[in-house]
C-alpha positions in Angstrom: 0.0 0.0 0.0 2.9 2.4 0.7 4.4 1.6 -2.6 1.0 2.2 -4.3 0.7 5.6 -2.6 4.2 6.5 -3.7 3.5 5.4 -7.3 0.3 7.4 -7.3 2.2 10.4 -6.1 4.8 10.1 -8.8 2.2 9.6 -11.5 0.2 12.6 -10.3 3.4 14.7 -10.1 4.6 13.9 -13.6 1.3 14.3 -15.3 0.2 17.6 -13.7 2.1 20.0 -16.0 1.9 22.9 -13.6 5.6 23.7 -13.1 8.3 21.8 -11.1 7.3 23.0 -7.6 3.5 22.7 -8.2 4.0 19.2 -9.7 6.0 18.1 -6.7 3.4 19.5 -4.3 0.6 17.8 -6.2 2.5 14.5 -6.2 3.3 14.7 -2.4 -0.3 15.6 -1.6 -1.5 12.5 -3.5 1.0 10.3 -1.7 0.0 11.9 1.6 -3.6 10.9 1.1 -2.5 7.3 0.6 -0.2 7.4 3.6 -3.0 8.8 5.8 -5.3 6.0 4.8 -2.6 3.4 5.6 -2.0 5.1 9.0 -5.6 4.8 9.9 -5.8 1.2 8.8 -2.7 0.3 10.7 -4.2 1.9 13.8 -7.3 -0.3 13.4 -5.1 -3.4 12.9 -3.3 -2.5 16.1 -6.6 -2.4 18.0 -8.1 -5.4 16.3 -5.2 -7.7 17.0 -4.3 -6.6 20.5 -1.1 -4.7 19.9 -2.2 -1.4 21.6 0.3 -1.7 24.4 2.9 -3.9 22.6 5.5 -1.2 23.1 4.2 -0.2 26.5 3.7 3.5 27.1 7.1 4.4 25.5 6.6 7.0 22.8 7.3 7.6 20.0 10.1 5.1 19.4 12.1 2.3 21.1 15.6 1.4 20.2 14.6 -1.7 18.2 11.4 -0.3 16.6 12.4 -1.2 13.0 13.2 -4.8 14.1 9.8 -5.0 15.8 8.1 -3.8 12.6 10.0 -6.3 10.5 8.8 -9.0 12.9 5.2 -8.0 12.3 4.3 -5.6 15.1 1.7 -3.3 13.6 2.1 -0.7 16.4 5.8 -0.3 15.4 4.7 0.1 11.7 2.0 2.6 12.8 4.5 4.8 14.5 7.0 4.7 11.6 4.3 5.5 9.0 3.2 8.4 11.3 6.7 9.7 11.0 6.5 9.4 7.2 3.2 11.3 7.2 4.8 14.1 9.3 7.9 14.4 7.1 5.8 14.7 4.0 3.6 17.3 5.6 6.7 19.3 6.6 8.0 19.1 3.0 4.6 20.4 1.8 4.8 23.4 4.2 8.3 24.2 3.0 7.4 23.9 -0.7 4.0 25.6 -0.5 3.2 27.4 2.7 -0.6 28.1 2.8 -3.6 27.4 5.0 -4.0 23.8 3.8 -0.4 22.7 4.3 0.0 24.5 7.6 -3.3 23.1 8.8 -2.3 19.6 7.8 1.1 19.8 9.6 -0.6 21.3 12.7 -3.2 18.5 12.8 -0.5 15.9 12.5 1.5 17.3 15.4 -1.6 17.4 17.6 -2.7 14.0 16.4 0.7 12.6 17.4 0.4 14.1 20.9 -3.0 12.6 21.3 -1.6 9.3 20.0 0.8 9.3 23.0 -2.3 9.9 25.1 -4.1 6.9 23.7 -1.4 4.7 25.3 -2.3 6.1 28.7 -6.0 5.6 27.9 -5.4 1.9 27.2 -3.3 1.7 30.4 -6.2 3.2 32.4 -4.5 6.4 33.2 -6.2 8.9 30.8 -9.9 9.6 30.0 -11.6 8.0 26.9 -12.1 11.4 25.1 -8.4 11.4 24.4 -8.8 8.2 22.3 -11.9 9.7 20.6 -10.1 12.9 19.8 -7.1 11.0 18.4 -9.3 9.2 15.9 -11.1 12.4 15.0 -7.8 14.2 14.3 -6.5 11.3 12.2 -9.5 11.6 9.9 -9.0 15.4 9.9 -5.4 14.9 8.5 -6.8 12.6 5.8 -9.5 15.0 4.8 -7.3 18.1 4.7 -5.1 16.5 2.0 -8.0 14.8 0.2 -10.0 18.0 -0.1 -6.9 19.9 -1.2 -6.5 17.5 -4.2 -10.2 17.5 -5.1 -10.8 21.2 -4.6 -7.5 23.0 -5.1 -7.4 26.5 -3.7 -10.4 25.9 -1.4 -9.7 26.2 2.4 -10.4 22.9 4.1 -12.1 24.7 7.0 -14.4 26.5 4.6 -15.3 23.2 3.0 -15.7 21.4 6.3 -18.0 24.1 7.6 -20.3 23.8 4.5 -20.6 20.0 4.3 -23.1 18.8 6.9 -22.6 15.1 5.9 -19.0 15.2 7.2 -20.2 16.7 10.5 -22.4 13.6 11.2 -19.6 11.3 10.0 -16.9 12.8 12.2 -19.2 12.7 15.2 -19.6 9.0 14.7 -15.8 8.7 14.3 -15.2 10.5 17.6 -17.7 8.4 19.5 -16.3 5.2 18.0 -12.9 6.2 19.4 -14.5 7.0 22.7 -16.0 3.5 22.7 -12.6 1.9 22.4 -11.2 4.2 25.1 -14.1 3.7 27.5 -14.0 -0.1 27.4 -10.3 -0.2 28.2 -7.6 -2.5 26.9 -8.8 -6.1 26.5 -12.1 -5.5 28.3 -15.5 -6.7 27.0 -18.4 -4.3 26.8 -20.8 -7.1 27.6 -24.3 -7.6 26.1 -27.0 -5.3 27.5 -30.6 -4.2 27.1 -30.3 -1.2 29.4 -26.9 0.4 29.7 -25.4 0.1 33.2 -21.7 1.2 32.8 -19.7 3.8 31.0 -18.7 1.7 28.0 -22.3 0.7 27.4 -23.5 4.3 27.6 -20.8 5.2 25.0 -22.0 2.4 22.7 -25.5 3.9 22.9 -24.1 7.3 22.0 -22.1 5.8 19.1 -25.0 3.9 17.7 -27.2 7.0 18.0 -24.5 8.9 16.0 -24.4 6.2 13.4 -28.2 6.3 13.0 -28.0 10.1 12.8 -25.4 9.7 10.0 -27.8 7.4 8.1 -30.7 9.9 8.6 -28.5 12.8 7.5 -27.4 11.1 4.3 -30.9 9.9 3.6 -32.3 13.4 4.1 -29.6 14.8 1.7 -30.5 12.2 -1.0 -29.7 12.1 -3.9 -26.5 14.1 -3.1 -24.6 11.2 -1.5 -26.2 7.9 -2.5 -23.1 5.7 -2.2 -22.2 7.2 1.2 -25.8 6.5 2.3 -25.7 2.8 1.4 -22.3 2.5 2.9 -23.6 4.0 6.2 -26.5 1.6 6.3 -24.1 -1.4 5.8 -21.8 0.1 8.4 -24.5 -0.1 11.0 -24.7 -3.9 10.5 -20.9 -4.2 10.5 -20.9 -2.3 13.8 -23.3 -4.8 15.5 -21.0 -7.7 14.3 -18.0 -5.8 15.7 -19.8 -5.4 19.0 -20.3 -9.1 19.3 -16.7 -9.7 18.2 -15.4 -7.4 21.0 -17.4 -9.3 23.5 -16.3 -12.7 22.3 -12.6 -11.7 22.0 -12.1 -8.5 23.9 -8.3 -8.5 23.6 -8.2 -9.1 19.8 -11.6 -8.9 18.1 -9.9 -9.3 14.8 -10.1 -8.0 11.2 -13.6 -6.6 11.7 -12.0 -3.6 13.4 -10.0 -2.8 10.2 -13.0 -3.5 8.0 -15.1 -1.1 10.1 -12.5 1.7 9.6 -12.2 0.9 5.9 -15.9 1.5 5.5 -15.5 4.9 7.2 -12.7 5.8 4.8 -14.9 4.8 1.9 -17.7 7.0 3.2 -15.3 9.9 3.5 -14.2 9.4 -0.1 -17.8 9.0 -1.2 -18.8 12.3 0.3 -15.8 14.3 -0.8 -15.7 12.8 -4.3 -19.6 12.8 -4.5 -19.7 9.2 -5.7 -23.0 8.2 -7.4 
């Protein structure tokens, strides 16, 4: 996937015909979108297969982090790809300092700090909203560079303020991260009819946000038909994931990554207006 993102960036850069610097910026932004997707998916693999505290609360690196990545530790890979995302963002600011590139780099720095905080959430030493905010910021990074490619010259914040569908989606993303943080590392949520503990109340809020997203996209029809059907499917995937978490709370498996992949598809469907 990293190679595919790099090739896409090279292709975009060489076919832009906008001048050397602008071609380079265009290519880097294309690769950055791919790197951001990979980073989010790696984070979901870390969660799904129980690697959240595989490096303890040491952050951002350990002396043998490359070796650990080569041995298959997705948390080590997640941190190294995060470094790559940050370096590309810094290069973009140097080459083309503007609201979009500066916003992207700023979001990456804050996301990294909250990423450190998620380790303490999993260790039971920080509140769940830190985990939710980390996920929200990660999608913010992805969307900054995606919207810059699709709508060059348009401020991301102006675009975000105008697209209500993204508001509903990002609320669901935040509450999904809150759900992971609230249940704690390797702890089941447990089946319930009436919520009795914090993680169960967070699930209720998350499901409510998911239904609000479906309702929002349905009300906006036919603007985002693909996103609407993805959101409906995602509700079903969410219930399957809920049962997976209760069956194997330490490593619920690939459904976590699939759940995040569906969110990424919804983001793409909204921004690109897939029909």
